[in-house]
N, C-alpha and C positions, 0 to 999 in steps of 0.2 A: 504493500500500500504506500509506504514512504517513497519507494522508487517511482511509483506512478505519479504521485504528487510532485516529486522533484522533476520528473520529465516534463510534466505539464507546466510547471512554474518556470523552468528555464526557457522552454520554447515560447511561452507566452511573453516573457520578457524580451526575447529576441524580436518577436513580431511587433510588440508594442513600440519598440525603438524605431522600427521602420514605418510607423504610422498606420498600422492596420486599423480598419474600422471606419475610414472616412468615405465620403461619397464618390460615386463615379463622375469623371469629369471629361469624357471624350465623346466623339460621335463617329458615325460611319460616313466616309466619303463615298457617295453612291456611285462614283465612277469606277470602282474596283470590281470588275469581273462578275457582275450579277447575271447568271444565266437567264437569257430572255425567256426561255420556256417555262421558268418558274414564276413569272410575273403574275399569271392568272391562276396559279395553282392554289389548292386549299392550304392555308397556312398551317393547319393542324396536321397535315401529312407531307408538307413540302420537303422535309428532311428524312422521310421514311425510306431509307436505303434498303436494298435487297439483303445485304449482309450487315451484321452488327458493326458498330464503330467502337474501336477501343483506343482510348487516350493513354499516352505513356509519358511519364514524368522524366525530367532531366536530372542533372546533378543537384543534390540537396532537396530533391522533390519527393513526393509521396502522393497518395490519393487524397487524404485529408489530414492536415496537421491537428494535433491535440485530440485526435479521435479517441473516444473512450466508451465504456458501457452506457453512460448516461449523457454523452455529448456527441453530437453528430460530427463535429470537427470543422476545421477551416479548410476549404477546398483549394487544391493547387490550381485547378482549372476553374477559376473564380467566375461563377455565374454562367459558365459555358454548358455544363451538363444539363442544367434545368432548362436553358433556352433550347437546346437540341431536342430534349424530350417534349417540350411544348409544341415542337414542329414535327413530331412523329418519329424521331430517331430512336432506335434501340442502341443505347450507348452505355459502355462500361468504362470504368477508370481503373487501370492497373496500378499496382504499387510495387514496382521493381526496386531492387536495392538502390539506395540513395547515393552510395559512394562505392562504385565497383566497376570492373571491366565488363565487356559485353558477353563473355561466356557465362558469367553469373547472372547478369541482368537479363540476357536473352533467354536463359532457361527459366527465370522467374516469369517472363512474359509468356513463353510457350506454355508453361504450367497453368497460367491464368487463362489463356485462350482455351485450353482443354477443359478447364473448369466451367467457364461461362458460356462457351459456344462449342461444345464437343462435336467433332465431325463437320463443322461448318467453316466456310471461308469467312474472313473478317476484313474490315477496312482499318488499317493501322495509321494512327496519327501520333507522331512523336515530337516533343519539344526539346530543343537543345541536345544534350547527350541522348535523349530518347529517340532521336532520329537514327543514331547508330544502332540502337536496340531494335527498332522496327526493321531496319535493313538486315540485321543479323537473322531475325526470325524469317524474313522473306526469303533468305538464302537457304536456311537449314530446313524449313518447312514450307516450300513454295506452294504446295497444294492447299495450304490453309489461308493464303493471303491474296485478296482480290486487289488491294491497292495499298500503296505506301506513300504517306505524306510526311514531310519533315518541315518543322518550323524553327527557324533560327538555329539550325544545326551546323557546326563547324566541320563540314565533310573533309576539309583539308587541314584541320587543326585550328586551335584558338590561340591567338598571340599571348594571352595571359598564361595559358598552360605552358607555352614555350618558355616564358620568363621564369615560371616556377621550376620547371624541369631543369633549366639552365642553372638556376641558383642551387638546386640540389646537387647538380653535377659539380659545381665549384666546391660545395661543402664536402662532397665525396673526395675530391682531389686533395682537400686539406686534411683529410683523415677523420672527419667528423660525421661521415655518412651513417654509421651505425647509431650514433646518438640521435640524429634527426629522425631516423626510422623508428627509434624507440619512443619518440614523441608522437609522430604522425600516425602510427598504427593504432595506438589506443585512443587517440583523438578521433579518428574516423569511427571507431567503435562507439565512443560516447555520443558523437553526433548522430550516428545511426540509431542508437537507443532513444535519443531525444526525439528525433524526427519521425521515426516509424516503429519504434519498439524493437528494432532488430540490430544487435551489435555486430553481426557478421558482415563486415564491410572491408573494403580494400582501397585505400587512397591511391596506392601506386597503380592499381588496376585502372582506376579512372584516368590518371595522368597518361597511362599507356595507350589510351585511345584519343584523348583530347589534345595532346600536343601534336605538332606537325609530323614528326617521325612516326608516332603511333597511329595517327590517322592514315598516313600513307601505307603503313603495313596492313591496317585493317582493310583499306580499299584494294590492296593486292590480294588478300586472302578471301575477301567477300566482295568481289568485284560486282559492279552494277552498271547496267547500260545507262542509268540516269546520271552518272557522273560525267562532267565535262572537264574543261581545262581551266583551273583557277587563274593561270597566268594570263589567259586571254579573256577571262571572266565570262566563260560560256558554260552552259548546262549540257546535259546529255539527252538521251532519247526519252520520250514521254511514256514509254512502256518497255517491258522486258518479258521474255519468255524463259522460264527455268523448268526444264524437264517437261515441256509442253504446257506449263501453267503460265498464263498471261497475267501480268500484274501492271496496273496503271501507276505511274509515278508522278508525284507533285511536290512542290516546295514553295515556301515564301519566307521572307524575313523582314525585320524592321531595319530602318537606317536613320535613327534619330540624330546620329552624329555625322555631320557632313562637312566638307570643305568648300572652297580651298582654305578659307579661314575657319578653323574648327569651331563649330557651334552646334547647339542642340535645337533642331528644327521643330521638335515636338512642343516647345514651350512658347507661350504667348509673351510678347515683349512690348515694352513702352519706350519709345525713342531708342530702340536697339538694346535695351536692358531687359534681361529675362525677369519677368514678374508674373509668376504662375503659381497657383495654389499647390501644384504637384511638388514644387520645391519645399513648401512648408509642411505638407502632409505626408510625404513619402520620402524618407531618407535615402532610399535606393536610387531616386532620380539623380541626385547629386553624386551618389556613390558610383553609379555606372558611368557618369561623365568623366570620372577620374581615370577610367580606362579607355572609354570611347574617344574622347578628344585627343589624347596622345596617339591613339591608333591612327587617327586621321593625320595628325601632324607628322608621324613617321612614315607616311606614304602607303599605308595599307588600305586606304580607301574608306568609303562610307561604311558605317557599321552600327550595330545595336548596343555597343558597349562591351560586347564579348566576341561577336562574330562578324568579320568583314563580309560584306555582301557577296564578294566574288568567291568566298569559301563556302557560301551557303547554298549555292545553286545546285539543283538536283531535279531531274525529270522536267516536267512542264512547270515552268516558273510562273506562279500566279501573280507575284509582285515582289519588288524589293524596295519600293518607295514609301512603304508605310512608315509613318512618323512615330515609331515605337523604339523604346529600348528593349533589352532582352527580356525583362519581366513583363513589360506591357504586352508582349506577344501572347501571353496567357492571362491577360487582364489582371495582372498583379502590380502593386499590392492592393488588394481590396477594391479593384476597379478604379484606382486613382490613375489618371492619365494626364499628360500635358494637354493644354487647351487646343492645340492643333492636331492632336492624334485622332486617328480613325478608331472606330469601335471594334476591338478584336473579337468580341462575342458575335457580332453580325458577320464579320469576315469568315469566321469558322463555320457559322451556320450556312452562309452562302456556298462554302466549299462542300459541305455535306450535301446540300441541294445539288451541287455539281455531280457528286458521286451518284446520287439517285438518278439524275438525268442520263448518266452513263450506264445505268442498269447495274450498278455495283452494290 
């Protein structure tokens, strides 16, 4: 009991610092890919796909934070599941390991699919590292996957992961690698226990797919027709066939941080000065800027604070001009968005309607 209260208390403190509980502040830019054939459809069934939709969390994610016997929890996919259900979708939220590599996370996801949709195909949607996870399952169980959609996924590695990996490499060369691992390994277990009640985590497994070298190795082992060339900022094919199983491939990402003079386009400004409630209500808005703005300055291009646009492209690219940071992509935190940001709930619903129209 004490462990449970400690877990809830620690995570509640983390969430409170980041401004959870404030109101939604964004809207949908209607210009983004709304399938014409859904305009006259019944709103109650507009997202009723043939196959179930499964949403997959990224790093430090879960299905619901603070979930317990008497508390529903705070959803990772904030407001998204309820919206899809109101429009007829059968949707499930997986909770794969929050800090680990794809062998473990992918097995978690496959076990979840077998539990909620035994013998059925599914439409997989993964955010951030969750994009690697859904790609992994699409490769090892192609007969179970009708479509793969990645949101803000660093298919060719995340710059911050490269920085962290580089720092660990320096520490290793100085002879302190064992000490660092002695800290990071139990830290990952503690965070796993707090976030999802599971201490079985592996921080180095996560780094092993999110840094550039790890992402390249993953892409070599689990190649996909959806991958393009990040150097030319291109995507790949919009579908792939694995052992005769055809899968449709999609992606999109935010790009709140843009150049040539690095700035956050999601925020409303007065005389060029950012004055936006998101800066006051959500600490992650400024936090992600500390990564996103230098990423632009160092020539890695427009990005969401974690993932450069050119590293996120996969399959049919729905859009990369959404004025979102990395957490905005899943309507976090608590629906707080910059005043110029589109509504991610509506964008995801529109995509599920797209899947329905494709008979998926």
